[in-house]
N, CA, C and O of each residue as an XYZ file, in Angstrom:
452
protein
N     118.676    132.944   -196.980
C     118.461    132.120   -198.162
C     119.108    132.722   -199.399
O     119.297    132.007   -200.383
N     119.455    133.998   -199.394
C     120.034    134.603   -200.587
C     121.406    134.019   -200.901
O     121.739    133.847   -202.074
N     122.200    133.712   -199.900
C     123.511    133.133   -200.166
C     123.400    131.674   -200.580
O     124.210    131.192   -201.371
N     122.415    130.971   -200.060
C     122.268    129.545   -200.331
C     121.634    129.280   -201.692
O     121.824    128.201   -202.255
N     120.898    130.221   -202.224
C     120.162    129.980   -203.469
C     120.671    130.829   -204.618
O     119.934    131.083   -205.571
N     121.909    131.269   -204.547
C     122.474    132.106   -205.595
C     122.804    131.271   -206.831
O     123.385    130.192   -206.721
N     122.432    131.777   -208.004
C     122.682    131.106   -209.268
C     123.468    132.029   -210.181
O     123.571    133.226   -209.915
N     124.016    131.489   -211.244
C     124.742    132.318   -212.202
C     123.762    133.138   -213.030
O     122.546    132.980   -212.914
N     124.306    134.011   -213.865
C     123.484    134.891   -214.694
C     122.688    134.051   -215.689
O     123.276    133.211   -216.370
N     121.341    134.250   -215.804
C     120.520    133.393   -216.664
C     120.562    133.704   -218.145
O     120.217    132.837   -218.947
N     120.964    134.887   -218.543
C     120.914    135.237   -219.961
C     122.275    135.641   -220.492
O     123.099    136.177   -219.751
N     122.516    135.387   -221.769
C     123.790    135.770   -222.379
C     123.852    137.269   -222.648
O     124.934    137.808   -222.882
N     122.716    137.945   -222.620
C     122.679    139.382   -222.865
C     123.100    140.185   -221.632
O     123.262    141.402   -221.719
N     123.279    139.527   -220.496
C     123.684    140.200   -219.271
C     125.189    140.104   -219.101
O     125.776    139.042   -219.308
N     125.813    141.208   -218.725
C     127.257    141.194   -218.510
C     127.548    140.955   -217.041
O     126.810    141.396   -216.160
N     128.625    140.258   -216.802
C     128.996    139.908   -215.443
C     130.393    140.472   -215.178
O     131.369    140.018   -215.775
N     130.489    141.449   -214.296
C     131.769    142.058   -213.989
C     132.498    141.248   -212.923
O     131.941    140.323   -212.332
N     133.747    141.613   -212.693
C     134.559    140.923   -211.691
C     133.982    141.116   -210.301
O     133.236    142.063   -210.051
N     134.332    140.215   -209.405
C     133.827    140.274   -208.040
C     134.290    141.569   -207.376
O     135.450    141.961   -207.503
N     133.375    142.226   -206.670
C     133.663    143.499   -206.034
C     134.474    143.261   -204.770
O     134.079    142.472   -203.911
N     135.600    143.940   -204.657
C     136.459    143.781   -203.479
C     136.724    145.112   -202.827
O     135.977    146.070   -203.023
N     137.778    145.172   -202.059
C     138.160    146.413   -201.407
C     137.924    146.349   -199.915
O     137.805    145.275   -199.325
N     137.860    147.503   -199.333
C     137.686    147.589   -197.887
C     136.242    147.300   -197.501
O     135.355    147.225   -198.352
N     136.033    147.143   -196.223
C     134.680    146.911   -195.719
C     133.778    148.086   -196.075
O     132.614    147.891   -196.424
N     134.303    149.294   -195.989
C     133.519    150.484   -196.324
C     133.081    150.449   -197.791
O     131.935    150.779   -198.097
N     133.991    150.047   -198.712
C     133.649    149.962   -200.138
C     132.565    148.917   -200.378
O     131.658    149.122   -201.185
N     132.669    147.806   -199.672
C     131.653    146.757   -199.816
C     130.301    147.229   -199.301
O     129.272    146.936   -199.911
N     130.287    147.958   -198.183
C     129.031    148.492   -197.653
C     128.435    149.531   -198.596
O     127.219    149.580   -198.784
N     129.302    150.373   -199.194
C     128.833    151.350   -200.175
C     128.193    150.657   -201.375
O     127.139    151.074   -201.855
N     128.843    149.589   -201.857
C     128.306    148.843   -203.000
C     126.974    148.182   -202.642
O     126.042    148.194   -203.447
N     126.879    147.616   -201.467
C     125.625    146.992   -201.014
C     124.523    148.041   -200.899
O     123.380    147.771   -201.266
N     124.845    149.229   -200.398
C     123.852    150.298   -200.303
C     123.404    150.740   -201.690
O     122.225    151.022   -201.903
N     124.342    150.802   -202.634
C     123.998    151.184   -204.013
C     123.007    150.191   -204.620
O     122.048    150.595   -205.277
N     123.232    148.902   -204.403
C     122.309    147.879   -204.899
C     120.954    148.016   -204.219
O     119.913    147.939   -204.872
N     120.971    148.220   -202.893
C     119.719    148.344   -202.137
C     118.948    149.599   -202.556
O     117.735    149.542   -202.761
N     119.647    150.732   -202.683
C     118.983    151.989   -203.030
C     118.390    151.939   -204.437
O     117.370    152.576   -204.701
N     119.016    151.192   -205.337
C     118.499    151.060   -206.695
C     117.522    149.922   -206.845
O     117.105    149.598   -207.958
N     117.149    149.305   -205.726
C     116.214    148.166   -205.719
C     116.710    147.020   -206.592
O     115.916    146.207   -207.065
N     118.019    146.954   -206.806
C     118.597    145.868   -207.591
C     118.295    145.935   -209.068
O     118.520    144.961   -209.786
N     117.782    147.078   -209.548
C     117.357    147.181   -210.943
C     118.472    147.737   -211.814
O     119.127    148.716   -211.458
N     118.680    147.094   -212.966
C     119.722    147.541   -213.885
C     119.347    148.854   -214.567
O     120.218    149.540   -215.101
N     118.071    149.209   -214.557
C     117.621    150.452   -215.185
C     118.263    151.672   -214.519
O     118.535    152.673   -215.182
N     118.502    151.586   -213.222
C     119.106    152.704   -212.495
C     120.612    152.525   -212.333
O     121.236    153.227   -211.537
N     121.202    151.592   -213.079
C     122.654    151.430   -213.087
C     123.198    150.374   -212.147
O     124.415    150.288   -211.984
N     122.374    149.581   -211.531
C     122.849    148.530   -210.639
C     123.302    147.345   -211.480
O     122.532    146.816   -212.282
N     124.549    146.929   -211.298
C     125.102    145.791   -212.017
C     125.421    144.697   -211.008
O     126.302    144.875   -210.166
N     124.735    143.592   -211.076
C     125.027    142.454   -210.212
C     125.336    141.244   -211.078
O     124.989    141.201   -212.258
N     125.981    140.282   -210.485
C     126.390    139.095   -211.231
C     125.709    137.884   -210.623
O     126.286    137.206   -209.773
N     124.496    137.609   -211.050
C     123.820    136.431   -210.542
C     122.331    136.619   -210.413
O     121.784    137.683   -210.702
N     121.695    135.567   -209.976
C     120.257    135.522   -209.827
C     119.974    134.740   -208.563
O     120.844    134.016   -208.079
N     118.790    134.867   -208.022
C     118.422    134.112   -206.840
C     117.355    133.098   -207.199
O     116.636    133.249   -208.186
N     117.267    132.063   -206.383
C     116.427    130.912   -206.691
C     114.956    131.280   -206.875
O     114.297    130.695   -207.735
N     114.424    132.207   -206.117
C     112.995    132.468   -206.162
C     112.718    133.704   -206.994
O     113.267    134.775   -206.735
N     111.865    133.552   -207.995
C     111.496    134.666   -208.850
C     110.462    135.532   -208.132
O     109.327    135.105   -207.922
N     110.853    136.730   -207.764
C     109.928    137.655   -207.116
C     108.791    138.058   -208.035
O     107.681    138.324   -207.575
N     109.065    138.105   -209.341
C     108.011    138.433   -210.298
C     106.889    137.396   -210.242
O     105.709    137.745   -210.225
N     107.270    136.127   -210.213
C     106.269    135.056   -210.157
C     105.538    135.058   -208.831
O     104.332    134.816   -208.786
N     106.253    135.328   -207.749
C     105.629    135.369   -206.422
C     104.560    136.455   -206.378
O     103.460    136.222   -205.877
N     104.873    137.634   -206.896
C     103.910    138.744   -206.875
C     102.693    138.419   -207.732
O     101.559    138.638   -207.304
N     102.917    137.897   -208.942
C     101.779    137.535   -209.804
C     100.878    136.496   -209.145
O      99.654    136.634   -209.149
N     101.483    135.465   -208.585
C     100.705    134.378   -207.992
C     100.001    134.829   -206.721
O      98.844    134.474   -206.498
N     100.687    135.609   -205.881
C     100.054    136.102   -204.651
C      98.878    137.019   -204.979
O      97.846    136.967   -204.310
N      99.027    137.854   -205.998
C      97.921    138.717   -206.426
C      96.740    137.877   -206.903
O      95.589    138.208   -206.617
N      97.011    136.814   -207.612
C      95.918    135.952   -208.072
C      95.213    135.263   -206.924
O      93.988    135.135   -206.941
N      95.956    134.817   -205.931
C      95.301    134.227   -204.765
C      94.448    135.255   -204.026
O      93.372    134.929   -203.524
N      94.930    136.497   -203.961
C      94.156    137.566   -203.326
C      92.854    137.806   -204.093
O      91.784    137.910   -203.494
N      92.955    137.894   -205.414
C      91.759    138.121   -206.235
C      90.794    136.938   -206.124
O      89.582    137.127   -206.013
N      91.334    135.726   -206.154
C      90.485    134.536   -206.048
C      89.755    134.491   -204.714
O      88.591    134.096   -204.654
N      90.430    134.891   -203.652
C      89.847    134.820   -202.310
C      88.836    135.937   -202.047
O      87.799    135.687   -201.432
N      89.112    137.148   -202.494
C      88.310    138.304   -202.102
C      87.457    138.902   -203.216
O      86.817    139.932   -203.006
N      87.434    138.294   -204.371
C      86.622    138.809   -205.479
C      85.133    138.572   -205.182
O      84.767    137.487   -204.729
N      84.278    139.560   -205.428
C      82.842    139.360   -205.227
C      82.295    138.259   -206.141
O      82.810    138.033   -207.236
N      81.262    137.590   -205.680
C      80.665    136.484   -206.434
C      80.129    136.928   -207.794
O      80.137    136.147   -208.745
N      79.671    138.155   -207.893
C      79.100    138.604   -209.159
C      80.175    138.762   -210.244
O      79.847    138.815   -211.430
N      81.451    138.839   -209.851
C      82.554    138.903   -210.817
C      83.210    137.527   -210.943
O      84.428    137.393   -210.826
N      82.391    136.522   -211.181
C      82.845    135.133   -211.186
C      83.919    134.859   -212.243
O      84.712    133.932   -212.080
N      83.959    135.645   -213.318
C      84.905    135.439   -214.409
C      86.297    135.998   -214.096
O      87.278    135.584   -214.714
N      86.394    136.921   -213.158
C      87.662    137.598   -212.897
C      88.764    136.666   -212.394
O      89.883    136.760   -212.898
N      88.518    135.774   -211.432
C      89.600    134.874   -211.003
C      90.133    133.988   -212.133
O      91.343    133.788   -212.243
N      89.243    133.461   -212.968
C      89.717    132.633   -214.079
C      90.553    133.454   -215.054
O      91.577    132.988   -215.553
N      90.112    134.666   -215.319
C      90.842    135.541   -216.235
C      92.224    135.884   -215.691
O      93.204    135.877   -216.436
N      92.309    136.183   -214.396
C      93.613    136.538   -213.829
C      94.554    135.336   -213.759
O      95.769    135.506   -213.859
N      94.019    134.128   -213.590
C      94.887    132.949   -213.617
C      95.434    132.705   -215.020
O      96.572    132.262   -215.174
N      94.635    132.990   -216.034
C      95.139    132.888   -217.405
C      96.247    133.921   -217.618
O      97.277    133.622   -218.221
N      96.025    135.129   -217.120
C      97.061    136.157   -217.220
C      98.310    135.763   -216.447
O      99.424    136.069   -216.873
N      98.137    135.087   -215.311
C      99.284    134.620   -214.535
C     100.117    133.635   -215.355
O     101.346    133.714   -215.356
N      99.463    132.721   -216.042
C     100.192    131.761   -216.877
C     100.929    132.464   -218.021
O     102.061    132.109   -218.348
N     100.284    133.455   -218.621
C     100.971    134.245   -219.648
C     102.164    134.993   -219.049
O     103.224    135.073   -219.669
N     101.989    135.540   -217.846
C     103.086    136.241   -217.184
C     104.271    135.328   -216.924
O     105.419    135.716   -217.138
N     103.995    134.115   -216.462
C     105.068    133.146   -216.221
C     105.763    132.802   -217.542
O     106.989    132.703   -217.592
N     104.984    132.623   -218.602
C     105.579    132.337   -219.908
C     106.505    133.469   -220.341
O     107.621    133.218   -220.796
N     106.048    134.717   -220.203
C     106.865    135.848   -220.657
C     108.082    136.072   -219.767
O     109.113    136.544   -220.246
N     107.980    135.744   -218.481
C     109.162    135.811   -217.609
C     110.216    134.827   -218.105
O     111.402    135.148   -218.164
N     109.769    133.632   -218.458
C     110.711    132.628   -218.975
C     111.220    133.007   -220.369
O     112.395    132.803   -220.672
N     110.350    133.554   -221.213
C     110.746    133.916   -222.574
C     111.756    135.063   -222.592
O     112.555    135.164   -223.523
N     111.730    135.916   -221.590
C     112.657    137.046   -221.526
C     114.050    136.624   -221.077
O     114.981    137.426   -221.140
N     114.213    135.390   -220.628
C     115.492    134.855   -220.161
C     116.074    135.655   -219.004
O     117.291    135.797   -218.885
N     115.202    136.169   -218.162
C     115.668    136.887   -216.974
C     115.711    135.972   -215.752
O     116.341    136.309   -214.749
N     115.050    134.827   -215.827
C     115.053    133.855   -214.737
C     115.194    132.461   -215.326
O     114.772    132.197   -216.452
N     115.793    131.582   -214.548
C     115.815    130.167   -214.934
C     114.425    129.581   -214.728
O     113.620    130.128   -213.975
N     114.149    128.474   -215.393
C     112.853    127.806   -215.236
C     112.630    127.382   -213.794
O     111.526    127.514   -213.265
N     113.674    126.875   -213.161
C     113.529    126.408   -211.779
C     113.180    127.568   -210.845
O     112.446    127.373   -209.876
N     113.692    128.773   -211.119
C     113.346    129.962   -210.320
C     111.839    130.173   -210.312
O     111.224    130.376   -209.265
N     111.266    130.120   -211.498
C     109.855    130.423   -211.680
C     108.980    129.316   -211.092
O     108.002    129.597   -210.400
N     109.327    128.071   -211.364
C     108.514    126.959   -210.870
C     108.571    126.835   -209.353
O     107.555    126.562   -208.713
N     109.751    127.032   -208.775
C     109.867    126.974   -207.309
C     109.102    128.130   -206.681
O     108.448    127.945   -205.655
N     109.169    129.314   -207.274
C     108.429    130.464   -206.746
C     106.933    130.211   -206.790
O     106.223    130.515   -205.832
N     106.448    129.657   -207.891
C     105.011    129.341   -207.997
C     104.628    128.295   -206.968
O     103.593    128.422   -206.313
N     105.441    127.269   -206.816
C     105.142    126.193   -205.854
C     105.107    126.719   -204.418
O     104.187    126.411   -203.661
N     106.109    127.511   -204.051
C     106.177    128.030   -202.678
C     105.020    128.991   -202.404
O     104.437    128.963   -201.320
N     104.688    129.829   -203.366
C     103.595    130.781   -203.175
C     102.251    130.093   -203.078
O     101.365    130.560   -202.362
N     102.088    128.995   -203.783
C     100.790    128.314   -203.787
C     100.621    127.334   -202.624
O      99.595    126.659   -202.544
N     101.570    127.243   -201.752
C     101.439    126.340   -200.590
C     100.818    127.039   -199.442
O     100.629    126.441   -198.383
């Protein structure tokens, strides 16, 4: 699904370098560099694009379903509180311009099914 759901860079603050070429060995080295850095720009990984499903939204929503399902009855307020935090998290993901709106909404929809 990563090749089928690839999108362009969502924010103007992100730089997009030329397509990486070279030998098969160079391409494997580059892929390992992205994998070893967990795809994070903080450790120097530079990629050009985004994928359809926001992993940030998936993790937030899955955590909320876990809390809703397994929270003790005496902590009745906790699931409602975490769902409010989930909505704030989705808002801030969109406000940071790191994901397209469709990324976030599709991730929430798929996780909640």
